[in-house]
DRENLO-402881 format. One record per atom (N, C-alpha, C, O): residue in three letters; x, y, z. Coordinates in steps of 0.05 Angstrom, whole numbers, padded with zeros to 5 digits, always signed. Example, Ala and Ser with C-alpha at 12.3 -4.5 7.8 and 13.67 -1.06 7.14 Angstrom:
<fitis>
ALA+00264-00114+00156/ALA+00246-00090+00156/ALA+00264-00066+00156/ALA+00285-00066+00169/SER+00257-00045+00142/SER+00273-00021+00143/SER+00258+00001+00157/SER+00268+00023+00161/
</fitis>
This chain:
<fitis>
UNK-00575-02858+00385/UNK-00560-02860+00410/UNK-00532-02870+00405/UNK-00528-02889+00390/UNK-00513-02856+00416/UNK-00485-02863+00409/UNK-00476-02890+00418/UNK-00457-02901+00407/UNK-00489-02902+00438/UNK-00480-02928+00448/UNK-00489-02951+00430/UNK-00479-02973+00433/UNK-00507-02946+00411/UNK-00516-02966+00393/UNK-00497-02969+00370/UNK-00484-02949+00362/UNK-00494-02993+00359/UNK-00475-02998+00338/UNK-00486-02996+00310/UNK-00473-02987+00292/UNK-00511-03006+00306/UNK-00522-03006+00280/UNK-00551-02995+00280/UNK-00569-03008+00269/UNK-00555-02972+00291/UNK-00583-02963+00293/UNK-00595-02955+00267/UNK-00619-02961+00262/UNK-00580-02943+00249/UNK-00592-02935+00223/UNK-00600-02958+00207/UNK-00622-02959+00195/UNK-00583-02978+00205/UNK-00589-03002+00189/UNK-00613-03017+00200/UNK-00632-03024+00186/UNK-00613-03021+00226/UNK-00636-03035+00239/UNK-00662-03020+00236/UNK-00683-03032+00231/UNK-00661-02993+00240/UNK-00685-02977+00237/UNK-00694-02976+00208/UNK-00718-02976+00203/UNK-00676-02976+00189/UNK-00683-02977+00161/UNK-00698-03003+00154/UNK-00718-03003+00140/UNK-00687-03026+00163/UNK-00699-03052+00159/UNK-00728-03052+00171/UNK-00746-03062+00158/UNK-00730-03041+00195/UNK-00756-03040+00208/UNK-00776-03024+00192/UNK-00799-03031+00188/UNK-00768-03001+00182/UNK-00785-02984+00166/UNK-00793-02997+00139/UNK-00816-02995+00131/UNK-00774-03010+00127/UNK-00779-03023+00101/UNK-00799-03047+00105/UNK-00816-03052+00088/UNK-00796-03060+00128/UNK-00815-03082+00134/UNK-00843-03071+00137/UNK-00862-03085+00130/UNK-00846-03048+00148/UNK-00872-03035+00150/UNK-00885-03031+00123/UNK-00909-03034+00119/UNK-00868-03023+00103/UNK-00878-03020+00076/UNK-00889-03046+00064/UNK-00910-03047+00051/UNK-00874-03068+00069/UNK-00882-03094+00059/UNK-00909-03102+00072/UNK-00927-03113+00059/UNK-00911-03097+00098/UNK-00937-03104+00112/UNK-00960-03087+00100/UNK-00982-03097+00097/UNK-00955-03062+00094/UNK-00975-03046+00082/UNK-00983-03056+00055/UNK-01007-03056+00048/UNK-00964-03065+00039/UNK-00970-03077+00013/UNK-00985-03103+00016/UNK-01002-03109-00001/UNK-00980-03118+00037/UNK-00995-03143+00042/UNK-01025-03137+00046/UNK-01042-03153+00038/UNK-01031-03115+00059/UNK-01059-03107+00062/UNK-01072-03102+00035/UNK-01095-03111+00030/UNK-01058-03087+00018/UNK-01069-03082-00009/UNK-01073-03108-00024/UNK-01093-03111-00038/UNK-01054-03127-00021/UNK-01056-03153-00035/UNK-01080-03168-00025/UNK-01094-03181-00040/UNK-01085-03168+00001/UNK-01108-03182+00012/UNK-01134-03170+00003/UNK-01154-03185-00002/UNK-01135-03144+00000/UNK-01159-03131-00010/UNK-01165-03139-00040/UNK-01188-03139-00048/UNK-01144-03145-00054/UNK-01147-03154-00082/UNK-01159-03181-00085/UNK-01170-03188-00106/UNK-01156-03198-00065/UNK-01165-03226-00067/UNK-01195-03227-00074/UNK-01203-03245-00089/UNK-01211-03209-00063/UNK-01240-03211-00067/UNK-01247-03205-00096/UNK-01269-03211-00105/UNK-01229-03193-00112/UNK-01235-03186-00139/UNK-01224-03205-00160/UNK-01228-03201-00184/UNK-01210-03226-00151/UNK-01197-03244-00170/UNK-01217-03257-00190/UNK-01211-03262-00213/UNK-01241-03263-00181/UNK-01260-03277-00197/UNK-01275-03258-00216/UNK-01289-03267-00234/UNK-01272-03232-00212/UNK-01286-03213-00229/UNK-01269-03204-00253/UNK-01244-03205-00251/UNK-01282-03195-00273/UNK-01267-03185-00296/UNK-01264-03155-00292/UNK-01276-03138-00304/UNK-01246-03149-00273/UNK-01242-03122-00264/UNK-01212-03117-00263/UNK-01197-03134-00253/UNK-01203-03095-00274/UNK-01174-03090-00274/UNK-01165-03073-00250/UNK-01141-03065-00249/UNK-01183-03066-00232/UNK-01175-03048-00210/UNK-01154-03062-00192/UNK-01137-03048-00180/UNK-01155-03088-00190/UNK-01135-03101-00173/UNK-01109-03105-00187/UNK-01088-03105-00174/UNK-01109-03107-00213/UNK-01084-03112-00227/UNK-01066-03087-00226/UNK-01041-03090-00225/UNK-01077-03063-00225/UNK-01061-03039-00222/UNK-01046-03038-00196/UNK-01023-03030-00194/UNK-01059-03048-00175/UNK-01046-03049-00149/UNK-01024-03070-00149/UNK-01002-03065-00139/UNK-01030-03093-00161/UNK-01010-03115-00162/UNK-00986-03107-00178/UNK-00964-03116-00172/UNK-00990-03091-00199/UNK-00967-03083-00215/UNK-00947-03066-00199/UNK-00924-03065-00205/UNK-00957-03052-00179/UNK-00940-03036-00162/UNK-00929-03052-00138/UNK-00905-03052-00133/UNK-00947-03066-00124/UNK-00938-03078-00099/UNK-00920-03102-00102/UNK-00903-03108-00086/UNK-00924-03118-00124/UNK-00908-03142-00127/UNK-00879-03136-00132/UNK-00862-03146-00118/UNK-00872-03119-00152/UNK-00843-03113-00155/UNK-00832-03097-00132/UNK-00809-03102-00123/UNK-00847-03078-00122/UNK-00837-03062-00099/UNK-00831-03080-00075/UNK-00811-03077-00062/UNK-00850-03098-00069/UNK-00846-03115-00046/UNK-00823-03135-00049/UNK-00808-03139-00030/UNK-00821-03147-00072/UNK-00799-03166-00076/UNK-00772-03152-00075/UNK-00752-03163-00064/UNK-00770-03129-00088/UNK-00744-03114-00087/UNK-00738-03105-00058/UNK-00716-03107-00049/UNK-00759-03096-00044/UNK-00756-03088-00016/UNK-00747-03111+00002/UNK-00728-03108+00018/UNK-00759-03134-00001/UNK-00752-03157+00015/UNK-00723-03166+00009/UNK-00708-03173+00027/UNK-00716-03166-00016/UNK-00688-03173-00024/UNK-00669-03153-00011/UNK-00648-03162+00000/UNK-00675-03128-00013/UNK-00657-03107+00000/UNK-00655-03112+00030/UNK-00633-03111+00041/UNK-00678-03117+00043/UNK-00677-03121+00072/UNK-00662-03146+00079/UNK-00647-03146+00099/UNK-00664-03167+00064/UNK-00649-03192+00069/UNK-00619-03187+00067/UNK-00603-03196+00083/UNK-00611-03171+00047/UNK-00582-03165+00043/UNK-00572-03148+00067/UNK-00550-03153+00077/UNK-00588-03128+00074/UNK-00580-03111+00096/UNK-00578-03126+00123/UNK-00560-03123+00138/UNK-00598-03143+00127/UNK-00599-03159+00152/UNK-00576-03179+00153/UNK-00564-03183+00174/UNK-00570-03191+00130/UNK-00547-03210+00129/UNK-00521-03195+00136/UNK-00505-03206+00151/UNK-00518-03172+00124/UNK-00494-03156+00130/UNK-00492-03148+00159/UNK-00471-03149+00172/UNK-00515-03140+00171/UNK-00516-03132+00199/UNK-00509-03156+00217/UNK-00494-03153+00236/UNK-00520-03179+00211/UNK-00515-03203+00227/UNK-00487-03213+00224/UNK-00475-03224+00243/UNK-00475-03210+00200/UNK-00447-03219+00196/UNK-00428-03203+00214/UNK-00408-03214+00222/UNK-00435-03178+00220/UNK-00417-03161+00236/UNK-00426-03159+00265/UNK-00415-03144+00280/UNK-00447-03174+00272/UNK-00458-03172+00299/UNK-00438-03183+00320/UNK-00426-03204+00316/UNK-00434-03167+00341/UNK-00417-03175+00363/UNK-00434-03183+00386/UNK-00452-03168+00394/UNK-00429-03207+00397/UNK-00445-03217+00419/UNK-00426-03220+00443/UNK-00405-03231+00441/UNK-00435-03210+00466/UNK-00420-03212+00491/UNK-00436-03229+00511/UNK-00451-03218+00526/UNK-00432-03256+00510/UNK-00448-03273+00527/UNK-00445-03267+00557/UNK-00465-03269+00572/UNK-00421-03259+00566/UNK-00417-03254+00594/UNK-00434-03229+00602/UNK-00446-03229+00624/UNK-00433-03209+00586/UNK-00449-03185+00592/UNK-00479-03190+00591/UNK-00494-03179+00606/UNK-00487-03208+00572/UNK-00515-03215+00571/UNK-00524-03229+00596/UNK-00545-03223+00607/UNK-00508-03248+00606/UNK-00515-03262+00631/UNK-00515-03243+00655/UNK-00532-03245+00672/UNK-00496-03225+00655/UNK-00495-03205+00677/UNK-00521-03188+00677/UNK-00532-03184+00699/UNK-00529-03180+00654/UNK-00554-03164+00652/UNK-00578-03180+00660/UNK-00596-03170+00674/UNK-00579-03205+00652/UNK-00602-03223+00659/UNK-00603-03228+00689/UNK-00624-03229+00701/UNK-00579-03230+00701/UNK-00578-03236+00730/UNK-00583-03212+00748/UNK-00587-03216+00772/UNK-00582-03188+00736/UNK-00587-03164+00752/UNK-00614-03164+00765/UNK-00618-03152+00787/UNK-00634-03177+00753/UNK-00661-03177+00764/UNK-00665-03198+00785/UNK-00686-03199+00798/UNK-00645-03215+00789/UNK-00648-03236+00809/UNK-00669-03256+00801/UNK-00681-03269+00819/UNK-00674-03259+00776/UNK-00693-03279+00766/UNK-00721-03268+00760/UNK-00739-03284+00752/UNK-00725-03243+00764/UNK-00752-03231+00759/UNK-00762-03234+00731/UNK-00786-03234+00726/UNK-00743-03236+00712/UNK-00752-03238+00684/UNK-00767-03264+00679/UNK-00780-03267+00658/UNK-00765-03283+00697/UNK-00779-03309+00694/UNK-00805-03310+00709/UNK-00818-03331+00710/UNK-00813-03288+00721/UNK-00837-03288+00738/UNK-00862-03296+00722/UNK-00879-03310+00732/UNK-00865-03286+00698/UNK-00888-03292+00681/UNK-00890-03322+00675/UNK-00911-03334+00676/UNK-00867-03333+00667/UNK-00866-03361+00661/UNK-00874-03378+00685/UNK-00889-03398+00682/UNK-00864-03371+00708/UNK-00870-03386+00732/UNK-00900-03384+00739/UNK-00913-03404+00745/UNK-00911-03360+00737/UNK-00939-03356+00742/UNK-00956-03373+00723/UNK-00975-03386+00731/UNK-00950-03372+00697/UNK-00965-03388+00678/UNK-00963-03418+00682/UNK-00982-03433+00679/UNK-00939-03427+00691/UNK-00935-03455+00696/UNK-00951-03464+00720/UNK-00963-03486+00720/UNK-00952-03447+00740/UNK-00968-03454+00764/UNK-00998-03454+00757/UNK-01013-03471+00766/UNK-01007-03435+00741/UNK-01035-03434+00732/UNK-01042-03459+00716/UNK-01063-03470+00719/UNK-01023-03469+00700/UNK-01028-03493+00684/UNK-01031-03518+00702/UNK-01041-03538+00693/UNK-01022-03516+00727/UNK-01024-03538+00745/UNK-01050-03537+00762/UNK-01054-03553+00780/UNK-01067-03517+00755/UNK-01093-03516+00768/UNK-01097-03494+00789/UNK-01118-03493+00801/UNK-01077-03478+00793/UNK-01080-03456+00813/UNK-01094-03433+00799/UNK-01089-03427+00776/UNK-01112-03420+00814/UNK-01126-03396+00803/UNK-01106-03375+00795/UNK-01086-03370+00809/UNK-01111-03362+00773/UNK-01093-03341+00763/UNK-01089-03319+00783/UNK-01066-03309+00787/UNK-01110-03311+00796/UNK-01108-03289+00816/UNK-01090-03297+00839/UNK-01073-03281+00849/UNK-01092-03322+00849/UNK-01075-03332+00870/UNK-01046-03334+00861/UNK-01028-03326+00876/UNK-01042-03344+00837/UNK-01015-03346+00827/UNK-01002-03319+00823/UNK-00979-03315+00829/UNK-01018-03300+00814/UNK-01008-03273+00809/UNK-00999-03260+00836/UNK-00977-03249+00838/UNK-01016-03262+00856/UNK-01009-03251+00882/UNK-00984-03264+00894/UNK-00967-03251+00905/UNK-00982-03290+00891/UNK-00959-03305+00901/UNK-00933-03297+00887/UNK-00913-03292+00900/UNK-00934-03295+00860/UNK-00911-03287+00845/UNK-00904-03258+00852/UNK-00880-03251+00856/UNK-00924-03241+00854/UNK-00919-03213+00861/UNK-00906-03210+00889/UNK-00888-03194+00892/UNK-00915-03225+00908/UNK-00904-03225+00935/UNK-00874-03232+00934/UNK-00858-03219+00947/UNK-00868-03253+00919/UNK-00840-03261+00917/UNK-00823-03241+00901/UNK-00800-03237+00908/UNK-00835-03228+00881/UNK-00821-03208+00866/UNK-00816-03183+00883/UNK-00794-03171+00881/UNK-00835-03176+00899/UNK-00831-03152+00917/UNK-00808-03157+00937/UNK-00794-03139+00945/UNK-00806-03182+00946/UNK-00784-03189+00964/UNK-00757-03184+00950/UNK-00737-03176+00963/UNK-00756-03188+00924/UNK-00731-03182+00909/UNK-00726-03152+00908/UNK-00704-03143+00914/UNK-00747-03137+00900/UNK-00744-03108+00898/UNK-00738-03094+00924/UNK-00721-03077+00926/UNK-00753-03102+00945/UNK-00751-03087+00970/UNK-00729-03097+00989/UNK-00717-03081+01003/UNK-00724-03123+00988/UNK-00705-03135+01007/UNK-00680-03146+00994/UNK-00660-03153+01007/UNK-00680-03146+00967/UNK-00657-03157+00952/UNK-00655-03187+00952/UNK-00634-03198+00945/UNK-00676-03200+00960/UNK-00676-03230+00961/UNK-00677-03241+00933/UNK-00688-03228+00915/UNK-00666-03265+00929/UNK-00666-03278+00903/UNK-00694-03289+00898/UNK-00705-03304+00914/UNK-00705-03282+00875/UNK-00732-03290+00867/UNK-00735-03321+00866/UNK-00753-03332+00877/UNK-00716-03334+00852/UNK-00718-03363+00849/UNK-00717-03377+00876/UNK-00732-03396+00881/UNK-00699-03368+00894/UNK-00696-03380+00920/UNK-00723-03378+00935/UNK-00731-03397+00948/UNK-00735-03355+00934/UNK-00761-03351+00947/UNK-00782-03369+00936/UNK-00798-03380+00951/UNK-00783-03371+00910/UNK-00803-03388+00897/UNK-00799-03417+00905/UNK-00819-03431+00910/UNK-00775-03425+00907/UNK-00769-03453+00915/UNK-00776-03458+00944/UNK-00785-03480+00951/UNK-00772-03438+00961/UNK-00778-03440+00990/UNK-00807-03440+00996/UNK-00818-03457+01011/UNK-00821-03420+00985/UNK-00849-03415+00993/UNK-00867-03424+00970/UNK-00872-03409+00951/UNK-00878-03448+00973/UNK-00895-03458+00952/UNK-00924-03449+00956/UNK-00933-03446+00979/UNK-00938-03444+00934/UNK-00965-03435+00935/UNK-00984-03458+00944/UNK-01001-03454+00961/UNK-00979-03480+00932/UNK-00993-03505+00940/UNK-00972-03527+00940/UNK-00951-03524+00927/UNK-00977-03547+00954/UNK-00956-03568+00957/UNK-00945-03578+00931/UNK-00920-03581+00928/UNK-00962-03582+00911/UNK-00952-03595+00886/UNK-00948-03574+00863/UNK-00940-03582+00841/UNK-00955-03549+00868/UNK-00955-03530+00846/UNK-00927-03520+00838/UNK-00923-03512+00815/UNK-00909-03520+00857/UNK-00882-03509+00850/UNK-00861-03530+00853/UNK-00842-03527+00869/UNK-00863-03550+00837/UNK-00843-03571+00838/UNK-00818-03561+00824/UNK-00818-03541+00809/UNK-00796-03575+00828/UNK-00771-03567+00816/UNK-00772-03567+00786/UNK-00760-03550+00773/UNK-00788-03585+00774/UNK-00789-03586+00745/UNK-00803-03561+00734/UNK-00796-03551+00712/UNK-00823-03550+00748/UNK-00836-03526+00739/UNK-00817-03503+00740/UNK-00814-03487+00721/UNK-00802-03501+00762/UNK-00783-03479+00766/UNK-00761-03481+00746/UNK-00753-03461+00733/UNK-00749-03505+00743/UNK-00727-03508+00724/UNK-00736-03503+00695/UNK-00722-03490+00680/UNK-00760-03512+00689/UNK-00771-03508+00662/UNK-00776-03478+00656/UNK-00772-03469+00634/UNK-00784-03464+00677/UNK-00789-03435+00674/UNK-00763-03419+00670/UNK-00763-03398+00658/UNK-00742-03430+00681/UNK-00716-03416+00680/UNK-00699-03424+00656/UNK-00677-03414+00652/UNK-00709-03443+00640/UNK-00694-03452+00617/UNK-00692-03430+00596/UNK-00711-03416+00590/UNK-00668-03427+00584/UNK-00665-03407+00563/UNK-00654-03420+00538/UNK-00649-03406+00518/
</fitis>
């Protein structure tokens, strides 16, 4: 996609990481043979150990180079986060309310009702959550503030 700045490098790192994970599976299968006088595991290790270390070194260098040139736009990030009116925090709020003893089904319906008010009426999710509490003590300011922490 033309709007991406480093897609090839990022995708290459992701693909190479997949190879390392695949080699890790082969290494774990070798563990069961360590106590035996069997060379079937050593042939695998002769391939995966150098390949994996070279691969990880290459990925670290590529990732370092990518991060050194990374451009971050905090204002644009905040603008994008704020477009949802706080909906990205709905899961955190639901889990926080559940941790205070509210049934998950009740918390889900309550969060969903407040989220739909955002989508359908354009109301602010956080304001609704602060206004309409599920139970008297379940939506305290500390739960809401903690859920919105980034």
